[in-house]
Steps between C-alpha positions, in 0.01 A plus 500: 500500500623861409398823619402599156198264534358708785559808292300325214211408735490862625543678176262291283234500778508119554382571855198692395148368556605316831444589857854574615611503856812596680673233715325667793166441330432863395323554174708645221345680190740612223409840385803575283789268413761800489786544268737209435852607608787337308776673702603502866227546754154356560356284220184721439480872563190691596267208540163531685334232711219477744582300815219415737296807370804732527651659181866490460721671236872411466742235359468132474787270551507124401721199599478116479534488876395759742844455676675631181406848626782463756732305274490790257549768774169680444445539875785749505434680175298822491400436147248237644349727778188535267427143441130445573472128401748205484391253236666160540468133395592369839438670835780383714577804711337816639663808348520858618611829349774710671247659724422148647150494364386167337414502119189320398586191302312341219597139436408418150570140456161400639329718226678352207339203299707180456465535123669835511790368717530200269541724197754709685701189589476371149627818367805504721572135504861426418534297191812347333659706225201741489542820289239700695263410791189509281631315201251212530209738548610772247260372226203572731557873463270696260721645220341843529590517873844376432557755225369779718750402774781492247425851384510618857841323549629660175438853644636397825827398326513829312448696839817309627692576180420870563747521777794471258354768276446730780846464609619595145269786487640630837869473357392692195294784653181357366632497143281219342709477172814448721333247720358317210847490328650335802214253528512422124876456516454255795273300293743497200760358738264185562553318827884462464583860435194685645686677772805581275255660243320695751819634633605578154180705434549676833859604410370747232289800557174478291591841330822344383319199369260730303781692337702180412188334361487736207777266356457137596881437444572765772266354743617143430853609562411672820310205635761241396774719668311554812431123521883456504499318158734740324808474733705245313740552198352345197568513130140490395426837306143529646633451854753778447240735370271438789798540751597836350141610498451404867823675606362822346163456666652411831703820501226723371225371740718412797382149498603242772476140408263261679664249728313161445672301235292353219470120482517294180528149645200274448315752296338442161689730252175692442520610861869603492527851648675628187195416287249617757689835543502561123129429481428729791703777342294462163176492699571841653625641175173398352294661782712701764169553709396142495301500829270771367432304191432184700237684701310555181544137381208294621537170325753226444534594135556871574768421755676247259512771230700730740739213571585416139878551499793313441870521608757686291617320183818401643321262724342316215827318484612523857396418844821641652790705369770333281293183437297468181183278494257404239306798372161569673321811599479558866140610533287528818295183475124474566557292807760742644276796446200305681735447790572878505123563504456263802803600713542863411228674292180381679644557860605865421172570307328383824709709726463809275127464488475458879715809539254715290194324640408355156328167472648284232404174648330378180783604274756300707279195526437501124878537428598216729222279356663548163830360613601138488547311840862490635659174569675418823476243778211680679280530187586144397365378835180697457445371144435149655211655673331724232565644158741788522424728203671844534760716685245647739446159646864412521591828671215433747617153556856627573333715778279219617748220558766664728263749681215270573547121412857467634431664831154335556300823472225305350230694707623820351461358146161522334545145357574357858203685642269368221601147574401532856151614425228233478 
């Protein structure tokens, strides 16, 4: 038994319609459940109950055992001075506030049906090699209810991602173009070089980026130089031209190179920093105020049109300097642009809309529904339970598994709650 189960009984009014009595035999009527508190302090704030004909307003605290009140140190904590009712599964001790007055106790185990307890135990029963607690019952969930919960999880995930964007905005005096350049650069670095690319973008003032972006070669040289990729002595003519251009830009704009080295090991050639930096330079040469353009782009097609760029011609036959390869244009692929939409464009659109109090919920949902589902160990596990059809679902599942399933927060999950209902 977990304390969450008692929260569930209270929050979803599973005690309603019954004659409730305190452990002293006094009648209890619930007038207001209060507000569920997910942080420190009592479990429900500002509840209202009638006990033996007397109205009480205050906080509600819940435990498995009444004695947990002392185990958790509430008897010496002023935050619990306004607790008017102690809701427990098992009454094993009388409890008092700091002023020595007994707190009325409602022992809920006697008011819960055996069927509900059985459903709860079945949900949390330990099974060998289980992926999630409810995997054997998942098919019982109505698809509409499931998808509605996944949409909620998607926006919960976006809200969490907003913390990084807020930090970038703070670092750039609320310059959205500068923050976007850093976030986009981080995405260009993929998982291996994300931090290095973000630091690279942070090493250049956005005003300098805008000036250099008028000539893609100049911006490419500056980015490669700032990334520490033009420090060696090479015979390659293109390398020498880039190195000379960077030396000029470094002196003119007082540039200081970023510190995190770029990694090539275990990367597909298409994700080599050299290729991605060249593509990034051409992207900003094409549209120096890219963030502004993206705010106007509503659909996947419009966004893809903005990102139709390729690396400099030199990279058609190279992945790194001095080594020729089979000729192939290094374009931003459809799959890569879709990843940019998921990890960069949708989060910053969400953050910007929230900052200006604009509702773009439907726009973001429609955009995510247009994208193919991602493939990883978590989404693969859920594919065994239902048909995963788009990126909105996969992003939601990435939020669901570690934040709810893995930590047994089933009763904070709409799916878990639905499974307990008769």
